[in-house]
C-alpha positions as CSV (number, residue, x, y, z in Angstrom):
1,M,122.4,95.6,173.7
2,K,123.4,92.0,172.8
3,N,127.1,92.7,172.5
4,N,127.7,94.3,175.9
5,K,125.5,95.4,178.8
6,T,126.8,99.0,178.9
7,E,124.2,101.7,178.4
8,L,125.0,103.9,175.4
9,K,125.6,107.5,176.2
10,E,126.2,110.7,174.2
11,Y,129.7,110.9,172.7
12,D,130.4,107.2,173.0
13,C,132.5,105.9,170.1
14,V,130.7,103.0,168.4
15,E,131.0,100.5,165.6
16,L,128.1,99.2,163.5
17,I,128.1,95.4,163.8
18,T,125.1,94.6,161.6
19,D,124.3,95.4,157.9
20,R,120.7,96.5,157.3
21,E,119.1,97.8,154.2
22,C,117.8,100.8,156.0
23,Y,121.4,101.8,157.0
24,A,122.8,101.0,153.5
25,K,120.2,103.5,152.0
26,D,122.1,106.2,153.8
27,G,125.6,104.8,152.9
28,V,126.3,103.2,156.3
29,Y,127.7,99.7,156.4
30,K,128.9,97.1,158.9
31,G,132.3,98.0,160.4
32,M,131.8,101.8,160.1
33,Q,132.5,103.8,163.2
34,G,130.7,106.8,164.6
35,W,129.7,108.5,167.8
36,I,126.4,108.8,169.7
37,C,124.9,112.3,169.1
38,F,121.8,111.6,171.1
39,A,121.1,108.5,173.1
40,K,117.6,107.1,173.5
41,E,115.6,109.5,171.3
42,V,113.4,106.4,170.8
43,V,113.8,103.5,173.2
44,G,116.2,100.9,171.7
45,F,117.6,103.4,169.1
46,S,120.4,106.0,169.3
47,L,121.2,108.9,166.9
48,V,124.7,108.2,165.5
49,N,127.0,110.3,163.3
50,F,129.2,108.5,160.9
51,P,131.9,110.9,159.8
52,C,134.5,110.9,157.0
53,Y,138.1,111.9,157.7
54,G,139.4,115.4,157.0
55,N,137.3,118.0,155.3
56,H,134.9,115.6,153.6
57,P,131.2,115.8,154.5
58,D,129.9,113.2,157.0
59,I,128.5,110.0,155.6
60,A,125.2,110.2,157.6
61,T,123.6,110.9,160.9
62,I,120.9,108.3,161.4
63,S,119.0,106.4,164.1
64,V,120.5,103.0,164.7
65,R,119.3,100.1,166.8
66,D,121.3,99.9,170.0
67,E,121.7,96.1,169.4
68,D,123.5,96.9,166.1
69,L,126.2,98.9,167.9
70,R,129.3,98.0,169.8
71,I,131.1,100.6,172.0
72,I,134.7,100.9,171.0
73,T,137.7,102.5,172.8
74,K,139.6,105.4,171.4
75,D,142.5,102.9,170.7
76,E,140.1,100.9,168.5
77,A,139.0,103.9,166.6
78,D,140.3,104.1,163.0
79,D,140.1,107.6,161.4
80,W,140.1,106.1,157.9
81,I,137.8,103.0,158.3
82,N,134.6,104.8,157.1
83,D,136.3,106.1,154.0
84,R,137.6,102.6,153.1
85,I,134.3,100.9,153.6
86,K,132.4,103.6,151.7
87,A,134.9,103.2,148.8
88,E,134.5,99.4,148.8
89,H,130.7,99.7,148.5
90,E,130.8,102.5,145.9
91,G,133.0,100.2,143.8
92,K,130.4,97.5,143.9
93,K,127.6,99.7,142.4
C-alpha cells in the first residue's frame, strides 16, 4: 500500500482514497468507508463491503486495489459518509 505499510486484515475499517471507473460502476466513490471482508483473495486486492447506514441495503461488496485503501480508526469512521457521497453522485446523474 502506498499510504501506509500496514498489511490489510479482515475487519479493518478502510477508506477509499482513489476514484476509478470500475468502482463507480458499482456506486463506490472516493471517500467512502467500508470494511475488509476478505483480505488477499487476489494478491494486491481485498474484498471490501461498503455499507449504508440503518436498514438500507449495502452499496456494494467489491474487490478493491490495496493501494486505493487507507486504514482508518474507529474514531475516523463516519456512519453517514457513504450515504452523503452516494447522494452527491446520484444528484449528478
